[in-house]
Backbone as CSV, one residue per row, in Angstrom:
resi,resn,N_x,N_y,N_z,CA_x,CA_y,CA_z,C_x,C_y,C_z
1,MET,-80.869,-60.947,45.455,-80.730,-62.226,44.754,-82.114,-62.883,44.663
2,SER,-82.352,-63.527,43.560,-83.633,-64.202,43.380,-83.704,-65.449,44.261
3,LYS,-84.814,-66.170,44.174,-85.026,-67.377,44.982,-83.877,-68.367,44.767
4,LYS,-83.403,-68.925,45.862,-82.282,-69.863,45.775,-82.784,-71.225,45.297
5,PRO,-82.106,-71.816,44.299,-82.494,-73.159,43.859,-82.057,-74.209,44.874
6,LYS,-82.816,-75.298,44.949,-82.469,-76.414,45.839,-81.273,-77.150,45.268
7,CYS,-80.367,-77.531,46.164,-79.135,-78.205,45.751,-78.829,-79.329,46.743
8,PRO,-78.864,-80.588,46.292,-78.635,-81.726,47.196,-77.151,-81.928,47.527
9,LEU,-76.687,-81.294,48.590,-75.278,-81.420,48.984,-75.078,-82.341,50.183
10,ILE,-76.069,-82.441,51.062,-75.938,-83.301,52.247,-75.953,-84.757,51.775
11,GLY,-74.900,-85.477,52.117,-74.775,-86.868,51.675,-73.787,-87.022,50.528
12,GLN,-73.278,-85.908,50.015,-72.272,-85.943,48.944,-70.873,-86.008,49.556
13,ASP,-69.877,-86.301,48.723,-68.480,-86.204,49.126,-68.256,-84.766,49.601
14,GLY,-67.749,-84.592,50.804,-67.626,-83.273,51.405,-66.464,-82.423,50.935
15,ASN,-65.685,-82.895,49.967,-64.600,-82.086,49.433,-65.181,-80.776,48.918
16,ILE,-64.607,-79.647,49.344,-65.194,-78.346,49.014,-65.262,-78.113,47.508
17,PHE,-64.312,-78.630,46.756,-64.341,-78.443,45.308,-65.462,-79.266,44.669
18,ASN,-65.740,-80.427,45.239,-66.877,-81.228,44.779,-68.189,-80.494,45.057
19,LEU,-68.326,-79.990,46.276,-69.545,-79.271,46.651,-69.712,-78.008,45.816
20,MET,-68.620,-77.309,45.584,-68.655,-76.103,44.763,-69.115,-76.436,43.345
21,GLY,-68.632,-77.546,42.798,-69.025,-77.967,41.455,-70.505,-78.303,41.366
22,ILE,-71.013,-79.003,42.352,-72.436,-79.369,42.370,-73.295,-78.109,42.469
23,ALA,-72.916,-77.206,43.375,-73.676,-75.965,43.552,-73.607,-75.111,42.288
24,SER,-72.437,-75.063,41.658,-72.273,-74.285,40.435,-73.156,-74.835,39.308
25,LYS,-73.190,-76.143,39.165,-74.055,-76.765,38.147,-75.520,-76.465,38.413
26,THR,-75.908,-76.502,39.686,-77.292,-76.196,40.053,-77.645,-74.771,39.643
27,LEU,-76.764,-73.834,39.951,-77.014,-72.439,39.580,-77.107,-72.286,38.063
28,LYS,-76.189,-72.903,37.350,-76.186,-72.791,35.886,-77.446,-73.403,35.277
29,ARG,-77.902,-74.532,35.824,-79.136,-75.158,35.331,-80.349,-74.251,35.522
30,ASN,-80.229,-73.334,36.462,-81.311,-72.396,36.748,-81.057,-71.025,36.111
31,GLY,-80.127,-70.973,35.164,-79.855,-69.748,34.429,-79.101,-68.693,35.221
32,MET,-78.483,-69.082,36.301,-77.804,-68.133,37.187,-76.284,-68.205,36.974
33,TYR,-75.859,-67.928,35.739,-74.443,-68.059,35.361,-73.551,-67.073,36.097
34,ASP,-73.985,-65.821,36.217,-73.180,-64.812,36.914,-73.024,-65.164,38.388
35,GLU,-74.099,-65.662,38.986,-74.045,-66.050,40.394,-73.092,-67.226,40.596
36,ALA,-73.094,-68.180,39.652,-72.196,-69.339,39.747,-70.737,-68.880,39.713
37,LYS,-70.432,-67.969,38.811,-69.059,-67.460,38.700,-68.656,-66.708,39.963
38,GLU,-69.562,-65.851,40.446,-69.295,-65.074,41.657,-69.102,-65.996,42.860
39,MET,-69.960,-67.000,43.000,-69.865,-67.942,44.108,-68.514,-68.660,44.091
40,CYS,-68.114,-69.166,42.942,-66.834,-69.895,42.839,-65.660,-69.001,43.206
41,SER,-65.709,-67.767,42.759,-64.650,-66.813,43.083,-64.580,-66.565,44.585
42,ARG,-65.727,-66.402,45.206,-65.775,-66.162,46.655,-65.302,-67.393,47.438
43,ILE,-65.655,-68.586,46.952,-65.251,-69.819,47.643,-63.740,-69.989,47.579
44,THR,-63.162,-69.793,46.413,-61.719,-70.019,46.259,-60.891,-68.979,47.013
45,SER,-61.487,-67.840,47.350,-60.740,-66.842,48.121,-61.135,-66.835,49.603
46,SER,-61.996,-67.786,50.002,-62.416,-67.842,51.404,-61.272,-68.371,52.274
47,GLY,-61.372,-68.072,53.560,-60.295,-68.424,54.475,-60.405,-69.786,55.137
48,SER,-61.580,-70.425,55.039,-61.743,-71.716,55.687,-62.830,-72.530,55.002
49,TYR,-62.859,-73.796,55.337,-63.870,-74.709,54.808,-65.264,-74.231,55.198
50,TYR,-65.420,-73.825,56.466,-66.736,-73.413,56.959,-67.197,-72.107,56.326
51,GLU,-66.263,-71.213,56.084,-66.597,-69.973,55.380,-67.058,-70.298,53.957
52,ALA,-66.375,-71.236,53.321,-66.755,-71.649,51.961,-68.151,-72.268,51.948
53,LEU,-68.466,-73.087,52.949,-69.807,-73.676,53.049,-70.872,-72.592,53.216
54,ASN,-70.564,-71.592,54.008,-71.507,-70.490,54.204,-71.744,-69.735,52.906
55,VAL,-70.704,-69.564,52.115,-70.845,-68.896,50.818,-71.787,-69.709,49.928
56,ILE,-71.599,-71.020,49.874,-72.485,-71.873,49.073,-73.930,-71.689,49.525
57,GLY,-74.144,-71.653,50.839,-75.478,-71.491,51.396,-76.128,-70.157,51.061
58,GLU,-75.340,-69.163,50.707,-75.890,-67.873,50.299,-76.498,-67.943,48.894
59,TYR,-76.047,-68.908,48.108,-76.466,-68.993,46.703,-77.483,-70.091,46.427
60,VAL,-77.412,-71.189,47.185,-78.340,-72.305,46.958,-78.966,-72.731,48.276
61,GLU,-80.130,-73.353,48.186,-80.765,-73.959,49.359,-80.208,-75.365,49.486
62,ILE,-79.410,-75.587,50.509,-78.736,-76.877,50.680,-79.744,-77.904,51.177
63,THR,-79.888,-78.982,50.415,-80.799,-80.059,50.770,-80.023,-81.368,50.827
64,SER,-80.710,-82.425,51.205,-80.111,-83.752,51.304,-80.301,-84.514,49.993
65,THR,-79.384,-85.414,49.703,-79.552,-86.274,48.530,-80.779,-87.149,48.717
66,ASP,-81.154,-87.445,49.972,-82.366,-88.216,50.249,-83.608,-87.437,49.824
67,ASP,-83.608,-86.115,50.044,-84.730,-85.270,49.629,-84.893,-85.307,48.115
68,GLU,-83.797,-85.302,47.412,-83.812,-85.322,45.946,-84.470,-86.610,45.441
69,GLN,-84.120,-87.741,46.059,-84.711,-89.009,45.649,-86.204,-89.031,45.939
70,THR,-86.596,-88.478,47.063,-88.009,-88.427,47.416,-88.788,-87.598,46.401
71,GLU,-88.238,-86.447,45.995,-88.897,-85.603,44.995,-89.021,-86.343,43.669
72,ASP,-87.965,-87.064,43.274,-88.005,-87.831,42.019,-89.080,-88.916,42.098
73,GLU,-89.174,-89.604,43.245,-90.175,-90.655,43.414,-91.579,-90.056,43.369
74,ASP,-91.756,-88.887,43.981,-93.070,-88.206,43.950,-93.470,-87.876,42.512
75,MET,-92.512,-87.403,41.726,-92.800,-87.044,40.340,-93.171,-88.280,39.533
76,GLU,-92.484,-89.395,39.795,-92.791,-90.641,39.092,-94.194,-91.117,39.434
77,MET,-94.587,-90.990,40.686,-95.916,-91.417,41.112,-97.001,-90.556,40.458
78,GLU,-96.719,-89.244,40.307,-97.682,-88.341,39.675,-97.891,-88.704,38.198
79,MET,-96.848,-89.225,37.565,-96.924,-89.553,36.139,-97.709,-90.821,35.881
80,MET,-97.869,-91.651,36.902,-98.569,-92.933,36.716,-100.061,-92.748,36.640
């Protein structure tokens, strides 16, 4: 698998379907459509919440929503 894209899941609503949707969108935004489909299939057939979280972690680099805001602020400062 290629480099995992960063995905801000820490700080989000912890419902597994919400997290799966966010991770899937992240993969698709990075052109990883097949991986998004495969990940969703694996999550929906997983046996537990923690197993599903581990599957998400195999596809994306789980980051905090706070990290995302910091990166956005850094980019804004660079543009000034």
